[in-house]
C-alpha positions in Angstrom: -0.1 -0.1 0.1 2.9 2.2 0.8 4.1 2.3 -3.1 0.4 2.6 -4.1 -0.4 5.8 -1.9 3.3 7.5 -3.1 2.1 6.8 -6.8 -1.6 8.5 -5.8 0.2 11.2 -4.0 2.2 12.0 -7.0 -1.0 12.2 -9.0 -0.8 9.1 -10.7 -3.8 7.1 -11.6 -4.6 3.4 -11.4 -5.4 1.2 -14.1 -8.6 -1.1 -14.1 -6.8 -4.1 -12.9 -4.6 -2.3 -10.1 -8.2 -0.6 -8.8 -9.9 -3.9 -8.7 -6.8 -5.6 -6.9 -6.6 -2.9 -4.3 -10.5 -3.6 -3.1 -9.8 -7.4 -3.3 -7.0 -6.7 -0.8 -8.9 -4.4 1.3 -11.5 -7.1 1.5 -8.8 -9.7 2.4 -7.6 -7.7 5.5 -4.2 -6.8 3.9 -4.1 -2.9 4.9 -4.6 -1.3 8.4 -7.3 1.2 8.7 -4.8 4.2 8.6 -3.9 3.3 5.2 -7.4 2.5 4.2 -8.4 5.9 5.2 -5.5 7.4 3.3 -6.4 5.7 0.1 -10.1 6.9 0.5 -8.9 10.5 1.4 -7.0 10.6 -2.0 -10.2 10.2 -3.9 -11.7 13.0 -2.0 -9.0 15.3 -3.1 -9.2 14.7 -7.0 -11.6 13.0 -9.6 -11.8 9.3 -9.9 -10.9 8.2 -13.4 -13.2 5.8 -15.6 -10.8 3.0 -15.1 -10.6 3.4 -11.6 -14.2 3.5 -11.1 -14.6 0.3 -13.4 -11.9 -1.5 -11.4 -13.7 -0.9 -8.0 -16.9 -1.7 -9.3 -15.6 -5.1 -11.0 -14.2 -5.9 -7.7 -17.2 -5.6 -5.7 -19.6 -7.3 -8.0 -16.9 -10.0 -8.2 -16.7 -10.3 -4.3 -20.4 -9.9 -3.5 -23.1 -12.7 -2.7 -25.3 -12.4 -5.7 -29.0 -12.9 -5.8 -31.1 -14.4 -8.8 -34.1 -12.0 -9.2 -34.1 -12.0 -13.0 -37.7 -13.4 -13.2 -39.1 -10.2 -11.8 -37.4 -7.9 -14.4 -37.1 -5.5 -11.4 -35.6 -1.9 -11.5 -33.5 -0.4 -8.8 -33.9 3.3 -7.8 -30.9 4.5 -6.0 -28.8 7.6 -5.4 -25.1 8.0 -4.8 -25.8 10.3 -1.6 -23.1 12.6 -0.8 -25.0 15.4 -2.3 -24.8 17.1 1.3 -28.5 18.2 1.1 -30.2 16.1 3.4 -33.4 15.6 1.8 -36.1 13.0 2.9 -35.7 9.7 1.6 -37.0 10.5 -1.9 -35.7 7.3 -3.8 -36.9 5.0 -1.2 -40.5 6.4 -1.4 -40.2 6.6 -4.9 -39.5 2.9 -5.0 -42.7 2.0 -3.0 -44.7 4.1 -5.4 -43.1 2.5 -8.4 -44.0 -1.0 -6.7 -47.6 0.0 -6.1 -47.8 1.0 -9.9 -46.9 -2.6 -10.7 -43.4 -2.4 -11.5 -41.0 -4.7 -9.4 -38.3 -2.8 -7.3 -35.2 -4.5 -6.0 -34.0 -1.7 -3.9 -30.3 -1.5 -2.9 -29.4 0.6 -0.1 -27.5 1.2 3.1 -27.3 3.3 6.4 -26.8 6.9 5.8 -23.1 7.9 6.1 -23.0 11.6 5.2 -26.7 12.3 5.5 -29.1 11.8 8.7 -31.0 8.9 7.3 -30.1 6.4 4.8 -32.6 4.1 3.0 -31.6 1.3 5.5 -32.0 3.6 8.6 -35.7 4.4 7.8 -36.4 0.9 6.6 -35.3 -0.4 9.7 -37.2 2.1 11.7 -40.4 1.2 10.2 -39.9 -2.5 10.9 -38.6 -3.9 7.4 -36.3 -7.0 7.9 -33.0 -7.2 6.1 -32.3 -10.3 4.7 -30.0 -11.9 1.9 -32.4 -15.4 1.5 -33.2 -15.5 -1.8 -36.6 -17.3 -1.1 -37.5 -14.3 1.3 -36.5 -11.8 -1.2 -38.5 -13.6 -4.0 -41.5 -13.7 -1.8 -40.9 -10.0 -1.0 -41.0 -9.1 -4.8 -44.1 -11.5 -5.4 -46.4 -10.0 -2.7 -45.2 -6.8 -2.0 -43.6 -5.7 -5.5 -40.6 -4.7 -3.9 -37.6 -6.2 -1.8 -34.8 -4.3 0.2 -31.1 -5.4 -0.6 -29.4 -4.1 2.6 -25.7 -3.7 1.1 -23.5 -5.0 3.9 -25.4 -8.4 3.8 -24.5 -8.7 0.1 -21.0 -7.1 0.3 -19.1 -8.6 3.1 -15.8 -7.7 1.4 -16.7 -3.9 2.6 -16.8 -4.8 6.2 -13.4 -3.5 6.7 -14.3 -0.1 5.3 -17.7 0.4 7.0 -16.3 1.9 10.3 -13.9 4.0 8.6 -16.4 5.5 6.4 -18.7 6.1 9.6 -15.8 7.9 11.3 -14.9 10.0 8.3 -18.5 11.0 8.1 -18.1 12.4 4.4 -18.6 11.3 1.0 -16.0 8.8 -0.5 -15.6 7.1 -3.7 -17.8 4.3 -2.1 -21.0 6.5 -2.6 -20.2 6.7 -6.2 -19.9 2.7 -6.1 -23.4 1.8 -4.4 -25.5 2.4 -7.4 -23.3 0.4 -9.6 -23.1 -2.7 -7.4 -26.7 -4.1 -6.7 -26.1 -7.7 -6.2 -29.2 -8.6 -8.3 -27.5 -7.2 -11.4 -31.1 -5.5 -12.4 -31.9 -4.8 -16.0 -33.5 -1.6 -15.2 -31.9 1.4 -13.1 -32.8 4.8 -12.1 -29.6 6.2 -10.9 -29.0 9.5 -9.1 -25.5 11.0 -9.0 -24.0 14.2 -7.1 -22.1 15.9 -9.9 -21.8 16.1 -13.4 -18.4 14.4 -13.8 -19.8 11.3 -12.3 -22.8 11.6 -14.5 -20.5 11.3 -17.4 -18.5 8.4 -16.0 -21.9 6.5 -15.1 -22.9 7.3 -18.8 -19.7 5.7 -20.1 -20.2 2.7 -17.9 -23.7 2.1 -19.1 -23.5 2.9 -22.6 -22.5 -0.6 -23.7 -25.1 -2.4 -21.6 -28.5 -3.7 -23.0 -30.3 -2.5 -19.7 -32.9 0.2 -19.4 -31.5 3.2 -17.3 -31.8 6.6 -16.5 -29.0 8.7 -14.7 -30.1 11.8 -13.1 -28.1 14.8 -11.7 -30.0 18.1 -10.5 -28.2 21.0 -11.8 -27.9 22.5 -8.4 -26.4 19.7 -6.9 -29.0 17.1 -5.9 -28.6 13.3 -6.9 -32.3 13.0 -7.8 -34.9 14.9 -9.5 -35.3 17.7 -6.6 -37.6 20.0 -9.0 -35.7 23.0 -7.2 -34.4 23.6 -10.8 -33.6 21.8 -13.8 -31.7 18.4 -14.1 -29.7 16.4 -16.6 -31.1 13.0 -17.4 -29.0 10.5 -19.7 -30.7 7.3 -20.8 -30.2 4.4 -22.9 -31.9 6.3 -25.8 -31.6 9.9 -25.1 -30.0 12.9 -23.2 -32.1 15.8 -22.1 -32.3 18.7 -19.8 -35.3 18.2 -17.7 -37.4 20.9 -16.2 -40.3 20.8 -13.6 -42.5 22.3 -16.4 -42.0 19.3 -18.5 -44.4 17.7 -16.0 -46.7 20.6 -15.8 -46.0 21.5 -12.2 -43.6 24.3 -10.6 -40.3 24.2 -9.1 -40.2 23.6 -5.4 -38.1 25.2 -2.5 -35.0 23.5 -0.9 -36.6 23.9 2.4 -39.8 21.8 1.3 -37.9 18.6 0.6 -35.8 18.9 3.9 -35.3 15.5 5.5 -35.3 16.6 9.3 -32.5 16.3 11.7 -33.1 12.6 13.0 -33.9 9.4 11.7 -37.1 9.6 13.5 -37.9 12.8 11.7 -37.1 11.1 8.4 -39.3 8.4 9.1 -42.2 10.4 10.2 -42.0 12.3 7.1 -41.8 9.0 5.0 -44.8 7.8 6.6 -46.8 10.9 6.2 -46.1 11.2 2.5 -46.8 7.5 1.9 -50.1 8.1 3.6 -51.1 10.6 1.1 -50.8 13.4 3.6 -47.5 14.8 2.2 -47.1 18.5 1.1 -47.8 19.2 -2.6 -44.2 19.6 -3.2 -43.1 16.5 -1.5 -45.7 14.6 -3.4 -44.5 16.1 -6.9 -41.0 15.3 -6.0 -41.5 11.5 -5.2 -43.8 11.3 -8.1 -41.4 12.8 -10.4 -38.8 10.4 -9.5 -41.1 7.1 -9.5 -42.6 8.5 -12.6 -39.2 8.3 -14.3 -38.4 5.0 -12.8 -41.8 3.7 -14.2 -41.2 5.3 -17.6 -37.7 3.8 -17.5 -38.7 0.4 -17.1 -41.9 0.4 -19.2 -39.9 2.5 -21.9 -42.7 5.2 -21.9 -42.6 9.1 -21.6 -42.0 10.6 -18.2 -45.3 12.5 -18.4 -47.1 9.2 -18.6 -44.8 7.5 -15.8 -45.7 10.6 -13.5 -49.3 10.2 -13.9 -49.0 6.5 -13.1 -47.0 7.3 -10.0 -49.6 9.8 -8.8 -52.3 7.1 -9.0 -50.2 4.6 -7.2 -49.3 7.1 -4.3 -53.1 8.8 -4.0 -55.0 5.3 -4.4 -53.0 3.8 -1.4 -51.1 1.2 -3.6 -47.8 2.4 -2.6 -48.6 2.2 1.1 -50.1 -1.1 0.6 -46.8 -2.2 -0.8 -45.2 -0.9 2.4 -47.5 -2.6 4.6 -47.0 -6.0 3.1 -43.1 -5.7 3.1 -43.3 -4.9 6.8 -45.9 -7.9 7.5 -43.5 -10.3 5.4 -40.7 -9.1 7.9 -42.5 -10.2 11.1 
């Protein structure tokens, strides 16, 4: 690791093979915590390259516990996190709305690192059980339309890194990796990223796949469609600049999508919205994201997906999906 750190400090880059090997070595316990922390810090100071990101992704996918959910043709709706905006759990709510609309969702998530409440924090708070048992996950998809893939259960290789990430408390390149390493290898993905550079890297990584995907970056820094302004959306068939007006709705304020100061706050907001008692701004944001997920999976236009999402939320279908998942967790 000393040689590697010296090279990185001298502004050298890693090849795909080298990047992959480093993560394999970390998983095998070959480095101490100080070395790993230093390694993570390098990538906070400079941009990650395409080869490095590809190598890190390949390592995690090779080392993960894979799960076969291919019969469900599910979509993952997940952001990198790390945008520093502390919104409520938009992608998780969007996942239940999408499931309520009849599109299966295999939601990859984790505890919050740089935010108050990650996807797994609020799911755990609401009574959802985390499991890597394939039969249980298939039962969740079959009956609730959604399953939760809690990242640590599928990526044991990252056990050595988790406490370091927690102690650092800031975004690292693992934020960039989360949406790329869903252990069910879904053929449909809605991915949110926290800057334009990562949007570009994700686009390169996805352009040679046969998957349906949409990659989103809100131009004011959110890793999802925030409706606070315009967003760049790159998909498997187009690249466009999205505006709230495209869905016939108005911009929202940053304050209207704030996620609270505690996990309990985040869970309360979550329950309020899924019960159909959210504010108009909150409802529009979750339905805009769920609408894009539905559109990506069904290969229809975003406006139609948005209308389907609203019906799922306000008819109670999204809440039914959550209630069923909690019931199956008992």
